[in-house]
SEZAFI-936735 format. One record per residue (C-alpha): x, y, z; residue number from 1; residue in three letters. Coordinates in steps of 0.05 Angstrom, whole numbers, padded with zeros to 5 digits. Example, Ala and Ser with C-alpha at 12.3 -4.5 7.8 and 13.67 -1.06 7.14 Angstrom:
<atoms>
ATOM       u       v       w  gunu  marse
ATOM   00246  -00090   00156     1    ALA
ATOM   00273  -00021   00143     2    SER
</atoms>
This chain:
<atoms>
ATOM       u       v       w  gunu  marse
ATOM  -00003   00002   00002     1    MET
ATOM   00028   00069  -00017     2    GLU
ATOM   00046   00105   00042     3    ALA
ATOM   00017   00181   00053     4    GLY
ATOM   00060   00235   00063     5    LEU
ATOM   00022   00257   00121     6    GLN
ATOM   00039   00192   00159     7    ASP
ATOM   00106   00188   00127     8    ASN
ATOM   00158   00212   00177     9    PRO
ATOM   00218   00204   00119    10    ARG
ATOM   00185   00254   00080    11    LEU
ATOM   00153   00295   00126    12    ALA
ATOM   00186   00369   00150    13    ARG
ATOM   00212   00366   00212    14    VAL
ATOM   00204   00434   00251    15    GLY
ATOM   00186   00495   00215    16    PRO
ATOM   00205   00514   00147    17    ALA
ATOM   00267   00556   00143    18    PRO
ATOM   00263   00627   00135    19    LYS
ATOM   00263   00652   00063    20    VAL
ATOM   00332   00682   00044    21    GLY
ATOM   00323   00667  -00031    22    ILE
ATOM   00272   00679  -00087    23    VAL
ATOM   00285   00624  -00138    24    HIS
ATOM   00252   00632  -00211    25    LEU
ATOM   00246   00572  -00247    26    GLY
ATOM   00232   00510  -00198    27    PRO
ATOM   00247   00454  -00246    28    GLY
ATOM   00284   00388  -00241    29    ALA
ATOM   00348   00420  -00247    30    PHE
ATOM   00341   00462  -00192    31    PHE
ATOM   00311   00415  -00150    32    ARG
ATOM   00368   00367  -00164    33    ALA
ATOM   00421   00421  -00151    34    PHE
ATOM   00407   00495  -00126    35    ASN
ATOM   00360   00465  -00070    36    ALA
ATOM   00402   00409  -00054    37    VAL
ATOM   00470   00446  -00047    38    TYR
ATOM   00433   00500  -00003    39    THR
ATOM   00400   00449   00040    40    ASP
ATOM   00470   00411   00056    41    GLU
ATOM   00492   00488   00065    42    ALA
ATOM   00438   00504   00124    43    MET
ATOM   00453   00432   00152    44    GLU
ATOM   00529   00446   00156    45    THR
ATOM   00526   00524   00173    46    ALA
ATOM   00462   00548   00191    47    GLY
ATOM   00428   00612   00164    48    GLY
ATOM   00367   00641   00142    49    ASP
ATOM   00370   00612   00070    50    TRP
ATOM   00307   00583   00055    51    GLY
ATOM   00276   00582  -00014    52    ILE
ATOM   00216   00610  -00044    53    LEU
ATOM   00204   00577  -00108    54    ALA
ATOM   00165   00613  -00158    55    VAL
ATOM   00138   00586  -00221    56    SER
ATOM   00137   00628  -00276    57    LEU
ATOM   00087   00592  -00316    58    ARG
ATOM   00063   00522  -00289    59    SER
ATOM   00024   00502  -00228    60    PRO
ATOM   00054   00442  -00228    61    THR
ATOM   00116   00452  -00175    62    ALA
ATOM   00067   00478  -00125    63    ARG
ATOM   00015   00423  -00134    64    ASP
ATOM   00068   00372  -00126    65    GLN
ATOM   00107   00416  -00065    66    LEU
ATOM   00054   00448  -00024    67    GLU
ATOM   00024   00386   00003    68    PRO
ATOM   00090   00357   00026    69    GLN
ATOM   00105   00427   00062    70    GLY
ATOM   00155   00438   00009    71    GLY
ATOM   00195   00374   00022    72    ALA
ATOM   00221   00328  -00037    73    PHE
ATOM   00263   00267  -00053    74    THR
ATOM   00327   00275  -00087    75    SER
ATOM   00354   00211  -00114    76    VAL
ATOM   00425   00199  -00132    77    THR
ATOM   00432   00146  -00193    78    LEU
ATOM   00491   00102  -00198    79    SER
ATOM   00512   00035  -00220    80    GLN
ATOM   00512   00013  -00144    81    ASP
ATOM   00433   00035  -00145    82    GLY
ATOM   00389   00092  -00125    83    PRO
ATOM   00407   00130  -00059    84    GLN
ATOM   00341   00180  -00038    85    PRO
ATOM   00355   00240   00006    86    GLN
ATOM   00303   00278   00031    87    VAL
ATOM   00312   00357   00017    88    ILE
ATOM   00280   00412   00061    89    GLY
ATOM   00308   00475   00032    90    SER
ATOM   00243   00505  -00003    91    ILE
ATOM   00203   00539   00052    92    ALA
ATOM   00144   00556   00000    93    GLY
ATOM   00119   00559  -00069    94    VAL
ATOM   00082   00610  -00115    95    LEU
ATOM   00057   00610  -00184    96    VAL
ATOM   00070   00680  -00215    97    ALA
ATOM   00006   00687  -00261    98    PRO
ATOM  -00040   00677  -00202    99    ASP
ATOM  -00014   00736  -00168   100    ASP
ATOM   00044   00771  -00193   101    PRO
ATOM   00038   00824  -00142   102    ALA
ATOM   00048   00774  -00090   103    ALA
ATOM   00115   00752  -00126   104    VAL
ATOM   00142   00822  -00136   105    VAL
ATOM   00126   00834  -00063   106    ALA
ATOM   00164   00770  -00036   107    ALA
ATOM   00222   00791  -00078   108    MET
ATOM   00217   00867  -00051   109    ALA
ATOM   00223   00835   00023   110    ASP
ATOM   00292   00857   00051   111    ALA
ATOM   00298   00789   00081   112    ALA
ATOM   00315   00759   00009   113    VAL
ATOM   00383   00766  -00011   114    LYS
ATOM   00390   00730  -00073   115    ILE
ATOM   00341   00717  -00127   116    VAL
ATOM   00370   00659  -00168   117    SER
ATOM   00348   00636  -00240   118    LEU
ATOM   00342   00568  -00283   119    THR
ATOM   00292   00592  -00332   120    ILE
ATOM   00330   00561  -00387   121    THR
ATOM   00352   00605  -00450   122    GLU
ATOM   00285   00622  -00472   123    LYS
ATOM   00266   00653  -00404   124    GLY
ATOM   00315   00715  -00411   125    TYR
ATOM   00277   00740  -00472   126    CYS
ATOM   00337   00754  -00507   127    HIS
ATOM   00365   00750  -00577   128    GLU
ATOM   00413   00690  -00575   129    PRO
ATOM   00458   00717  -00629   130    ALA
ATOM   00468   00782  -00594   131    THR
ATOM   00447   00778  -00524   132    GLY
ATOM   00405   00833  -00520   133    ALA
ATOM   00338   00836  -00494   134    LEU
ATOM   00287   00822  -00547   135    ASN
ATOM   00241   00887  -00543   136    MET
ATOM   00185   00855  -00589   137    ALA
ATOM   00185   00790  -00547   138    HIS
ATOM   00109   00787  -00522   139    PRO
ATOM   00124   00783  -00456   140    ASP
ATOM   00168   00845  -00452   141    VAL
ATOM   00121   00881  -00492   142    VAL
ATOM   00068   00863  -00439   143    HIS
ATOM   00114   00881  -00379   144    ASP
ATOM   00133   00946  -00405   145    LEU
ATOM   00058   00962  -00413   146    ALA
ATOM   00041   00934  -00349   147    ALA
ATOM   00105   00942  -00302   148    PRO
ATOM   00063   00927  -00243   149    ASP
ATOM   00037   00851  -00264   150    VAL
ATOM   00101   00826  -00299   151    PRO
ATOM   00103   00761  -00334   152    ARG
ATOM   00181   00750  -00347   153    SER
ATOM   00234   00736  -00303   154    ALA
ATOM   00267   00808  -00324   155    VAL
ATOM   00200   00842  -00307   156    GLY
ATOM   00191   00812  -00246   157    PHE
ATOM   00266   00827  -00221   158    ILE
ATOM   00260   00898  -00245   159    VAL
ATOM   00193   00909  -00212   160    ALA
ATOM   00223   00883  -00147   161    ALA
ATOM   00283   00918  -00151   162    LEU
ATOM   00242   00983  -00161   163    SER
ATOM   00202   00976  -00100   164    ALA
ATOM   00270   00959  -00058   165    ARG
ATOM   00299   01018  -00085   166    ARG
ATOM   00233   01060  -00073   167    ALA
ATOM   00235   01032   00002   168    ALA
ATOM   00304   01051   00014   169    GLY
ATOM   00332   00976   00017   170    VAL
ATOM   00392   00950  -00009   171    LYS
ATOM   00386   00903  -00070   172    PRO
ATOM   00389   00825  -00080   173    PHE
ATOM   00439   00792  -00118   174    THR
ATOM   00416   00766  -00184   175    VAL
ATOM   00448   00695  -00191   176    LEU
ATOM   00436   00664  -00257   177    SER
ATOM   00441   00588  -00258   178    CYS
ATOM   00428   00570  -00330   179    ASP
ATOM   00478   00535  -00371   180    ASN
ATOM   00491   00598  -00416   181    LEU
ATOM   00558   00628  -00430   182    PRO
ATOM   00565   00694  -00386   183    SER
ATOM   00506   00681  -00355   184    ASN
ATOM   00512   00736  -00307   185    GLY
ATOM   00531   00788  -00361   186    ALA
ATOM   00466   00763  -00399   187    LEU
ATOM   00422   00774  -00339   188    ALA
ATOM   00456   00840  -00320   189    ARG
ATOM   00444   00864  -00392   190    GLY
ATOM   00373   00842  -00400   191    THR
ATOM   00353   00871  -00332   192    VAL
ATOM   00387   00938  -00353   193    LEU
ATOM   00359   00939  -00416   194    ASP
ATOM   00286   00930  -00390   195    PHE
ATOM   00299   00982  -00338   196    ALA
ATOM   00328   01037  -00381   197    ARG
ATOM   00260   01027  -00420   198    ALA
ATOM   00223   01033  -00357   199    VAL
ATOM   00264   01088  -00320   200    ASP
ATOM   00331   01115  -00336   201    VAL
ATOM   00347   01129  -00262   202    GLU
ATOM   00328   01059  -00239   203    LEU
ATOM   00370   01029  -00290   204    ALA
ATOM   00430   01072  -00267   205    ASP
ATOM   00419   01046  -00192   206    TRP
ATOM   00413   00981  -00211   207    ILE
ATOM   00475   00993  -00256   208    GLU
ATOM   00508   01014  -00192   209    ALA
ATOM   00487   00973  -00141   210    ASN
ATOM   00461   00900  -00167   211    VAL
ATOM   00512   00844  -00172   212    PRO
ATOM   00503   00787  -00223   213    PHE
ATOM   00551   00742  -00208   214    PRO
ATOM   00563   00690  -00261   215    ALA
ATOM   00558   00616  -00247   216    THR
ATOM   00577   00542  -00275   217    MET
ATOM   00528   00495  -00267   218    VAL
ATOM   00539   00414  -00277   219    ASP
ATOM   00497   00349  -00261   220    ARG
ATOM   00458   00317  -00308   221    ILE
ATOM   00386   00309  -00289   222    THR
ATOM   00335   00273  -00332   223    PRO
ATOM   00265   00296  -00331   224    ALA
ATOM   00230   00260  -00280   225    THR
ATOM   00181   00203  -00308   226    THR
ATOM   00116   00168  -00278   227    ASP
ATOM   00165   00106  -00273   228    ASP
ATOM   00213   00146  -00232   229    ASP
ATOM   00158   00165  -00185   230    VAL
ATOM   00133   00091  -00179   231    ALA
ATOM   00212   00072  -00169   232    ARG
ATOM   00222   00114  -00113   233    LEU
ATOM   00159   00088  -00081   234    ALA
ATOM   00183   00015  -00090   235    ASP
ATOM   00252   00037  -00065   236    ILE
ATOM   00230   00085  -00003   237    ALA
ATOM   00159   00063   00007   238    GLY
ATOM   00126   00131  -00003   239    TYR
ATOM   00093   00170  -00068   240    HIS
ATOM   00131   00234  -00078   241    ASP
ATOM   00110   00267  -00150   242    PRO
ATOM   00163   00322  -00136   243    ALA
ATOM   00225   00273  -00136   244    CYS
ATOM   00280   00285  -00178   245    VAL
ATOM   00330   00229  -00202   246    PHE
ATOM   00405   00252  -00222   247    HIS
ATOM   00478   00231  -00229   248    GLU
ATOM   00527   00235  -00168   249    GLY
ATOM   00569   00283  -00208   250    PHE
ATOM   00560   00357  -00185   251    ARG
ATOM   00600   00420  -00199   252    GLN
ATOM   00576   00495  -00188   253    TRP
ATOM   00627   00549  -00195   254    VAL
ATOM   00605   00614  -00173   255    ILE
ATOM   00634   00682  -00180   256    GLU
ATOM   00649   00717  -00111   257    ASP
ATOM   00606   00780  -00121   258    ASP
ATOM   00550   00787  -00073   259    PHE
ATOM   00511   00845  -00046   260    VAL
ATOM   00493   00811   00022   261    ASP
ATOM   00528   00746   00031   262    GLY
ATOM   00504   00675   00011   263    HIS
ATOM   00497   00604   00040   264    PRO
ATOM   00550   00566   00061   265    ALA
ATOM   00550   00532  -00012   266    TRP
ATOM   00625   00530  -00013   267    ASP
ATOM   00628   00484   00059   268    ALA
ATOM   00589   00431   00016   269    VAL
ATOM   00636   00432  -00051   270    GLY
ATOM   00616   00492  -00094   271    ALA
ATOM   00674   00532  -00118   272    GLN
ATOM   00678   00612  -00105   273    ILE
ATOM   00722   00642  -00152   274    VAL
ATOM   00751   00707  -00177   275    ALA
ATOM   00723   00691  -00246   276    SER
ATOM   00684   00636  -00280   277    VAL
ATOM   00698   00641  -00347   278    ASP
ATOM   00743   00593  -00363   279    ALA
ATOM   00704   00535  -00321   280    HIS
ATOM   00639   00559  -00365   281    GLU
ATOM   00680   00557  -00428   282    LEU
ATOM   00699   00478  -00410   283    MET
ATOM   00639   00458  -00393   284    LYS
ATOM   00594   00494  -00449   285    LEU
ATOM   00640   00466  -00504   286    ARG
ATOM   00665   00402  -00477   287    CYS
ATOM   00601   00378  -00437   288    LEU
ATOM   00551   00414  -00469   289    ASN
ATOM   00574   00417  -00542   290    GLY
ATOM   00578   00341  -00548   291    THR
ATOM   00513   00326  -00511   292    HIS
ATOM   00482   00369  -00566   293    SER
ATOM   00524   00329  -00619   294    THR
ATOM   00498   00261  -00590   295    LEU
ATOM   00427   00291  -00581   296    ALA
ATOM   00414   00303  -00656   297    TYR
ATOM   00454   00254  -00681   298    LEU
ATOM   00439   00198  -00635   299    GLY
ATOM   00362   00212  -00642   300    TYR
ATOM   00371   00207  -00718   301    LEU
ATOM   00400   00145  -00709   302    ALA
ATOM   00348   00117  -00669   303    GLY
ATOM   00379   00122  -00596   304    TYR
ATOM   00335   00142  -00541   305    GLU
ATOM   00388   00159  -00487   306    THR
ATOM   00461   00186  -00485   307    ILE
ATOM   00483   00122  -00458   308    SER
ATOM   00448   00090  -00517   309    ASP
ATOM   00483   00131  -00562   310    ALA
ATOM   00560   00120  -00538   311    VAL
ATOM   00543   00045  -00529   312    ALA
ATOM   00552   00055  -00606   313    ASP
ATOM   00634   00052  -00615   314    PRO
ATOM   00622   00100  -00677   315    ASP
ATOM   00595   00152  -00630   316    PHE
ATOM   00637   00148  -00580   317    ALA
ATOM   00697   00158  -00625   318    VAL
ATOM   00658   00224  -00651   319    LEU
ATOM   00655   00249  -00581   320    CYS
ATOM   00730   00229  -00571   321    GLU
ATOM   00754   00266  -00634   322    ARG
ATOM   00712   00324  -00623   323    LEU
ATOM   00741   00333  -00556   324    TRP
ATOM   00817   00325  -00582   325    LEU
ATOM   00816   00357  -00648   326    THR
ATOM   00760   00413  -00648   327    GLU
ATOM   00736   00433  -00570   328    ILE
ATOM   00801   00427  -00532   329    ILE
ATOM   00844   00471  -00575   330    PRO
ATOM   00791   00530  -00564   331    THR
ATOM   00788   00521  -00493   332    VAL
ATOM   00834   00555  -00444   333    PRO
ATOM   00857   00513  -00386   334    LYS
ATOM   00821   00532  -00324   335    PRO
ATOM   00858   00535  -00260   336    ASP
ATOM   00858   00466  -00226   337    GLY
ATOM   00831   00431  -00287   338    GLU
ATOM   00864   00376  -00335   339    ASP
ATOM   00819   00381  -00402   340    LEU
ATOM   00832   00315  -00425   341    PRO
ATOM   00825   00284  -00359   342    ALA
ATOM   00752   00327  -00352   343    TYR
ATOM   00734   00296  -00416   344    CYS
ATOM   00749   00224  -00397   345    THR
ATOM   00707   00235  -00336   346    THR
ATOM   00656   00260  -00379   347    LEU
ATOM   00652   00196  -00424   348    MET
ATOM   00641   00158  -00362   349    ALA
ATOM   00586   00199  -00345   350    ARG
ATOM   00553   00190  -00410   351    TYR
ATOM   00566   00112  -00410   352    ARG
ATOM   00527   00108  -00341   353    ASP
ATOM   00466   00071  -00357   354    PRO
ATOM   00431   00083  -00295   355    SER
ATOM   00426   00159  -00325   356    ILE
ATOM   00372   00152  -00375   357    ARG
ATOM   00382   00218  -00401   358    HIS
ATOM   00343   00224  -00470   359    ARG
ATOM   00370   00251  -00531   360    THR
ATOM   00299   00288  -00542   361    TRP
ATOM   00303   00322  -00477   362    GLN
ATOM   00370   00350  -00494   363    ILE
ATOM   00356   00367  -00565   364    ALA
ATOM   00297   00415  -00540   365    MET
ATOM   00311   00489  -00553   366    ASP
ATOM   00367   00477  -00600   367    GLY
ATOM   00361   00553  -00635   368    SER
ATOM   00376   00580  -00561   369    GLN
ATOM   00427   00525  -00543   370    LYS
ATOM   00474   00523  -00613   371    LEU
ATOM   00513   00594  -00611   372    PRO
ATOM   00535   00579  -00536   373    GLN
ATOM   00547   00505  -00545   374    ARG
ATOM   00573   00491  -00622   375    LEU
ATOM   00576   00557  -00660   376    LEU
ATOM   00633   00589  -00615   377    GLY
ATOM   00679   00526  -00622   378    SER
ATOM   00666   00533  -00697   379    ILE
ATOM   00687   00599  -00701   380    ALA
ATOM   00752   00595  -00663   381    ASP
ATOM   00769   00530  -00709   382    ASN
ATOM   00753   00570  -00769   383    LEU
ATOM   00796   00629  -00747   384    ALA
ATOM   00850   00578  -00733   385    ALA
ATOM   00850   00555  -00800   386    GLY
ATOM   00824   00487  -00779   387    ARG
ATOM   00758   00455  -00814   388    ALA
ATOM   00714   00431  -00759   389    PRO
ATOM   00679   00369  -00797   390    ALA
ATOM   00651   00340  -00737   391    GLY
ATOM   00623   00402  -00708   392    LEU
ATOM   00590   00417  -00775   393    ALA
ATOM   00563   00353  -00774   394    LEU
ATOM   00528   00368  -00710   395    ALA
ATOM   00501   00424  -00738   396    VAL
ATOM   00472   00392  -00796   397    ALA
ATOM   00442   00345  -00747   398    GLY
ATOM   00407   00400  -00717   399    TRP
ATOM   00379   00427  -00785   400    MET
ATOM   00358   00353  -00802   401    ARG
ATOM   00323   00345  -00736   402    TYR
ATOM   00285   00416  -00739   403    VAL
ATOM   00256   00390  -00806   404    GLY
ATOM   00210   00350  -00763   405    GLY
ATOM   00219   00291  -00798   406    VAL
ATOM   00262   00226  -00776   407    ASP
ATOM   00299   00179  -00826   408    GLU
ATOM   00240   00133  -00822   409    LYS
ATOM   00193   00182  -00845   410    GLY
ATOM   00160   00194  -00775   411    GLY
ATOM   00147   00262  -00744   412    ALA
ATOM   00192   00296  -00698   413    ILE
ATOM   00163   00323  -00635   414    ASP
ATOM   00210   00386  -00640   415    VAL
ATOM   00210   00431  -00580   416    ARG
ATOM   00236   00502  -00594   417    ASP
ATOM   00219   00572  -00592   418    PRO
ATOM   00225   00576  -00670   419    PHE
ATOM   00199   00506  -00693   420    ALA
ATOM   00148   00525  -00737   421    VAL
ATOM   00188   00581  -00773   422    ALA
ATOM   00247   00531  -00774   423    LEU
ATOM   00209   00475  -00802   424    LYS
ATOM   00174   00520  -00858   425    ASP
ATOM   00241   00548  -00878   426    ALA
ATOM   00271   00471  -00889   427    SER
ATOM   00207   00449  -00917   428    ASP
ATOM   00208   00514  -00966   429    GLY
ATOM   00277   00494  -00995   430    ALA
ATOM   00290   00431  -01043   431    GLY
ATOM   00354   00412  -01045   432    SER
ATOM   00403   00401  -00986   433    PRO
ATOM   00440   00460  -01001   434    ALA
ATOM   00380   00505  -01004   435    ASP
ATOM   00357   00473  -00941   436    LYS
ATOM   00426   00493  -00903   437    VAL
ATOM   00426   00561  -00934   438    ALA
ATOM   00355   00572  -00912   439    ALA
ATOM   00366   00553  -00840   440    LEU
ATOM   00437   00590  -00842   441    LEU
ATOM   00395   00657  -00855   442    ALA
ATOM   00368   00651  -00783   443    PHE
ATOM   00402   00714  -00749   444    ARG
ATOM   00376   00688  -00684   445    ASP
ATOM   00415   00631  -00690   446    VAL
ATOM   00479   00643  -00737   447    PHE
ATOM   00512   00708  -00746   448    SER
ATOM   00529   00739  -00809   449    VAL
ATOM   00601   00718  -00809   450    ASP
ATOM   00589   00654  -00789   451    LEU
ATOM   00536   00641  -00841   452    ALA
ATOM   00574   00669  -00895   453    GLY
ATOM   00641   00630  -00885   454    ASN
ATOM   00649   00583  -00947   455    ASP
ATOM   00686   00535  -00910   456    VAL
ATOM   00629   00526  -00855   457    PHE
ATOM   00572   00525  -00907   458    ARG
ATOM   00608   00481  -00951   459    GLY
ATOM   00616   00431  -00887   460    LEU
ATOM   00547   00432  -00860   461    VAL
ATOM   00520   00422  -00931   462    THR
ATOM   00560   00362  -00947   463    ASP
ATOM   00536   00334  -00877   464    ALA
ATOM   00468   00345  -00889   465    TYR
ATOM   00470   00311  -00955   466    ALA
ATOM   00503   00250  -00919   467    ALA
ATOM   00448   00248  -00870   468    LEU
ATOM   00393   00253  -00918   469    VAL
ATOM   00429   00202  -00968   470    ALA
ATOM   00460   00155  -00916   471    ASP
ATOM   00425   00167  -00848   472    GLY
ATOM   00464   00192  -00783   473    SER
ATOM   00496   00120  -00766   474    THR
ATOM   00534   00112  -00834   475    ALA
ATOM   00547   00188  -00832   476    THR
ATOM   00583   00179  -00766   477    VAL
ATOM   00616   00119  -00785   478    ARG
ATOM   00643   00152  -00852   479    ALA
ATOM   00670   00210  -00810   480    LEU
ATOM   00705   00173  -00758   481    VAL
ATOM   00736   00124  -00805   482    GLY
ATOM   00708   00062  -00773   483    LEU
ATOM   00687  -00002  -00814   484    LYS
ATOM   00624  -00031  -00808   485    THR
ATOM   00626  -00094  -00764   486    ALA
</atoms>
C-alpha cells in the first residue's frame, strides 16, 4: 500500500520551514537536483536563513506537487550501485506567478531576501541568442513594459522588485543566474538593464551601480522525472513523491564571488567560489554541452533514446573523443585546477552510465537557443585558426535535419523550440540539401552573418546534411570517424 505523505516521517518536514532568504525563479527538475540540494546541505552544515521561495513563472505543477508535502521532496542520486534517496527541505514555499504577480513582486522586494536565483532556460531571458540583447518585441517584454506592476517575464519581475526596494530604501538583492549559458551573469545583467532603461533611466542607473550579477557554471546531468521514476521511488522508499528528481552523482558549481549581502555556505559543501568563472564555464559548455547536443541530434536520428545508448555505439563514442581532441579542447583555455583531457575522460564515463537515462529528445529541446553557446563558438574559433571543424559541422547538420521535423523513417519529430514552426517552414520551403542549409543559416537569431557567410563552414554543413539525407546518421558518423562496418 502506498504510504501517504502526512503519515510518512521520512518525507514530512521536521520543524518549521526555514526562513526565506532566496527567491528562485524556475523550480524545475534541475533546480531541485542542484540549487535546492546545495542549499539544504549548506544550511545543515553552517545554518543561516536561506530558505528558498520557489516561483513558477508558468505552470502550477511545482506548487501542486510540493505544497502538500510542505516543500519537502526527494533527491535521488543514481549510480551503477543503485539509487540513493535524500529528503531535501530547503524549499520554504511555492508561488505561481500568473496567479498573483503582485505577491511575487512583494516577496522579492522583502528585505530578508538576499538572492534571487534563476533556472529559467535560455528562452526565459527573452533575449536575442545571437547578440544577447533583450528582445523588445518578445510578447512578454511588450506586456511587461506596458504593465510593469503585473509582469510575466523573469526580467520584468526582477526590475519590478528592484524598483520597489529602491523606493523603500532597501538594499538590492543579488541576481544569480544558474542557467547553462556562457557569461550568464552578464546576460542577466544586460537584459535587466535593457528592460530597466526602457522603464526608468534612473532606476537603470541604480541597478547598474548597486546590483551584482555573478556568473556561475553549473553541472549535474538531470533527466526529466517520469511516472516510472515516481513509481520506482515508491518501491525503494515506501512513499509517493511526485516532486522527486533523479540525477547523477557528479555535480559541479563554480560561482563568481560577487554578492551584495552574502550567500549560503555553498563552498562548505563543494561549490567553488572563484574570482572568475569564465574558463570553467567555457570548458563545460564546449566539452560537455557541445558533445551532448551532438549526441542528441545525431543520436536521435540514429534511433538512440538516451545518451548512454548513443555512446554504446563505438562510432558515436569515437566521434565524441575526436571532437574533444581535435575540435573542442584546442579552443578552450585551461581553467585553474583542471586537466582538460582528464575532464573529458570523466565526461565519457558519465555518458556511458546506463543508470542515467538522459533522453536525446530532452537534450535536443530549444536548439535554436543553445547552438550559439554550445557549438557555434567552437566552430568560429576553429575557422579563425585555419582548421575545418567537420565533426562540429556534422552536429549542426544534425540539428538542421532534426528541426525539419521528419525522422529517417519518415515519422514526425516532436520538435520543441521557440522557432520550431519557422524552422520547419524554412526547411520545407527549400529543395536541395544546399538550399535547406542556406535557408536555415539565414536565421540571424542563431547564426551570425560572418559564420553563415563563411564558405568553409557552409560547405562542411552542406556536405554533412546531404550525407545525412542520403545515408542516415549512423552511416554518416561511421564515415566521419573512419570505422568500418562490423
